[in-house]
C-alpha positions in Angstrom: 10.4 -9.6 -19.8 12.9 -8.9 -16.7 13.2 -5.3 -17.8 9.7 -5.0 -17.7 9.3 -6.1 -14.4 12.4 -4.0 -13.0 10.7 -0.8 -14.6 7.2 -1.7 -13.1 8.7 -2.7 -9.7 10.5 0.9 -9.5 7.2 2.4 -10.7 5.0 0.8 -7.8 8.1 1.7 -5.2 7.9 5.3 -6.4 3.9 5.3 -6.0 4.3 3.6 -2.7 6.9 6.4 -1.7 4.8 9.1 -2.5 2.1 7.3 -0.5 4.2 7.5 2.6 3.3 11.7 2.4 -0.2 11.3 1.0 -2.9 10.1 3.2 -5.3 9.1 0.2 -2.5 6.9 -1.2 -1.5 3.5 0.6 2.0 2.8 0.7 2.2 -1.1 1.5 0.3 -2.5 -1.1 2.6 -0.6 -3.8 5.5 -1.7 -2.1 4.2 -5.5 -2.1 3.7 -5.1 -5.7 7.1 -3.9 -6.1 8.4 -6.4 -4.1 6.6 -9.2 -6.4 7.7 -7.4 -9.6 11.3 -7.4 -8.4 11.3 -11.0 -7.5 10.6 -11.4 -11.2 12.9 -9.3 -12.5 16.1 -8.6 -10.4 17.3 -10.4 -7.3 19.3 -7.5 -6.2 16.4 -5.2 -6.1 14.3 -7.8 -4.5 16.8 -8.3 -1.9 17.3 -4.3 -1.4 13.5 -3.9 -0.7 13.1 -7.1 1.2 16.0 -5.9 3.6 15.3 -2.2 3.4 15.5 -0.7 6.8 11.9 0.9 6.8 10.0 -1.1 4.2 11.5 -4.4 4.8 9.9 -5.6 7.9 6.2 -5.2 6.9 7.1 -6.7 3.7 8.7 -9.5 5.1 5.8 -10.0 7.6 3.5 -10.1 4.6 5.6 -12.4 2.4 6.1 -15.0 5.0 3.1 -15.1 7.0 0.4 -12.8 5.2 0.2 -10.9 8.5 -0.5 -7.0 9.0 0.6 -5.5 12.1 -1.8 -3.9 14.5 -0.1 -0.6 14.3 -0.2 -0.6 10.3 -4.2 -1.8 10.5 -4.7 1.2 12.9 -2.9 3.7 11.0 -4.1 2.8 7.4 -7.8 2.5 8.4 -7.6 5.7 10.3 -5.9 7.5 7.4 -8.4 6.3 4.9 -11.2 7.1 7.2 -10.0 10.7 7.7 -9.4 11.0 4.0 -12.9 10.1 3.4 -14.3 12.6 5.7 -12.0 15.2 4.4 -13.4 14.4 1.0 -16.9 14.3 2.0 -17.0 17.4 4.1 -14.1 19.9 3.0 -12.7 19.0 -0.3 -15.5 20.0 -2.5 -14.9 16.9 -4.7 -17.8 16.1 -7.3 -20.4 13.7 -6.0 -19.2 10.9 -8.2 -15.7 11.0 -7.0 -17.0 10.4 -3.6 -19.3 7.6 -4.6 -16.5 5.6 -6.3 -14.1 6.4 -3.4 -16.6 5.1 -0.7 -16.6 1.4 -1.9 -13.1 1.3 -2.8 -12.0 2.5 0.9 -14.7 0.0 2.1 -13.1 -2.7 0.4 -9.6 -1.8 1.5 -10.6 -1.4 4.8 -12.3 -4.9 4.9 -9.1 -6.3 3.4 -7.0 -5.0 6.1 -9.0 -6.0 9.0 -9.7 -9.6 7.4 -5.8 -10.2 7.8 -4.3 -11.6 11.0 -2.3 -9.3 13.0 0.2 -11.6 14.6 
């Protein structure tokens, strides 16, 4: 099982890393999943991600206090809304794709805004 969690952790890390560059793909939830997997698979990888220069501080806030900093809330909600607007008006995506994305993004916005900021 350790190998499974390590592989899954690296998969979630890779998806989260791609999310840094793609606004529709969130970074933090995938990093949280990667951290969770690494905690079950490898102390070394868990420590590396937990103390990472860029990803570590928000992960520590989440793991220790279940806090999402205000700047992360503003950026994530802003990018999700911008992505939704783009999808509705400019992408030419089929109606069912936008119909599915609307409740998913609404839930993500609710989840983010429902968490404490400090």
